[in-house]
C-alpha positions as CSV (number, residue, x, y, z in Angstrom):
1,X,59.7,-49.1,16.8
2,X,56.4,-48.9,18.4
3,X,56.1,-50.6,21.9
4,X,53.6,-53.4,22.3
5,X,51.9,-54.8,25.4
6,X,54.0,-58.0,25.1
7,X,57.2,-56.0,25.0
8,X,56.6,-54.5,28.5
9,X,55.3,-56.4,31.5
10,X,54.5,-53.0,33.0
11,X,52.3,-52.0,30.1
12,X,50.5,-55.3,30.2
13,X,49.8,-54.9,33.9
14,X,48.5,-51.3,33.4
15,X,46.1,-52.6,30.7
16,X,44.9,-55.4,32.9
17,X,44.3,-53.1,35.8
18,X,42.4,-50.6,33.7
19,X,40.2,-53.4,32.1
20,X,39.4,-54.8,35.6
21,X,38.4,-51.3,36.7
22,X,36.3,-50.8,33.6
23,X,34.4,-54.0,34.2
24,X,33.7,-53.0,37.8
25,X,32.6,-49.5,36.7
26,X,30.1,-51.0,34.3
27,X,28.4,-52.6,37.3
28,X,28.6,-49.4,39.4
29,X,29.4,-46.3,37.3
30,X,29.3,-43.9,40.3
31,X,32.3,-45.6,42.1
32,X,34.4,-42.6,41.2
33,X,34.2,-39.0,42.2
34,X,32.1,-36.8,39.9
35,X,34.3,-34.2,38.1
36,X,33.4,-30.9,36.6
37,X,32.7,-31.0,32.9
38,X,32.3,-28.1,30.6
39,X,30.0,-30.3,28.4
40,X,27.9,-31.2,31.4
41,X,28.4,-34.9,30.9
42,X,28.8,-37.5,33.6
43,X,32.6,-37.4,34.0
44,X,34.2,-39.2,36.9
45,X,37.7,-39.7,38.3
46,X,39.0,-42.6,40.4
47,X,42.3,-44.3,41.0
48,X,43.9,-47.7,40.9
49,X,46.3,-48.3,43.8
50,X,49.9,-49.1,42.8
51,X,51.7,-52.4,43.0
52,X,55.3,-53.3,42.9
53,X,55.2,-53.3,39.1
54,X,52.9,-50.3,38.6
55,X,52.5,-46.8,40.1
56,X,49.2,-45.6,41.4
57,X,47.1,-44.5,38.4
58,X,44.4,-41.8,38.1
59,X,41.6,-42.8,35.8
60,X,39.1,-40.3,34.2
61,X,36.1,-41.9,32.7
62,X,32.7,-41.0,31.2
63,X,29.5,-42.8,31.8
64,X,27.3,-42.1,28.8
65,X,23.8,-42.9,30.2
66,X,22.2,-41.9,33.5
67,X,21.3,-44.8,35.8
68,X,19.3,-47.1,35.8
69,X,20.3,-47.6,32.1
70,X,23.5,-49.6,31.9
71,X,25.2,-47.2,29.5
72,X,28.8,-47.5,28.5
73,X,32.0,-46.7,30.4
74,X,34.5,-44.9,28.3
75,X,38.0,-44.6,29.8
76,X,39.2,-41.1,28.8
77,X,42.5,-40.8,30.5
78,X,44.9,-42.9,32.5
79,X,47.9,-41.2,34.1
80,X,50.3,-42.0,36.9
81,X,49.7,-40.1,40.2
82,X,52.6,-37.7,40.6
83,X,53.3,-35.4,43.6
84,X,55.2,-32.2,43.8
85,X,58.6,-34.0,44.2
86,X,57.9,-36.0,41.1
87,X,57.7,-39.2,43.2
88,X,54.8,-41.7,42.5
89,X,54.8,-43.0,46.1
90,X,52.8,-41.6,49.0
């Protein structure tokens, strides 16, 4: 059985948080920290702080057009922040 967003409140909250971030990044693509890219594209990383229902998430995204063009924000990777002890808390 494949999980759906409705089956997991946690998944639904993750999706909502990432969509909210994507909308904000469309207004200001350089909010994140620029990352090294072998392809030389505009790759950035940022994070979404955790809540009681969701761990802190690291988000890697690509902005496909240089400002001032609006371009598109493409979310490439979303992963929970994990530290050496395996804990997601600070």
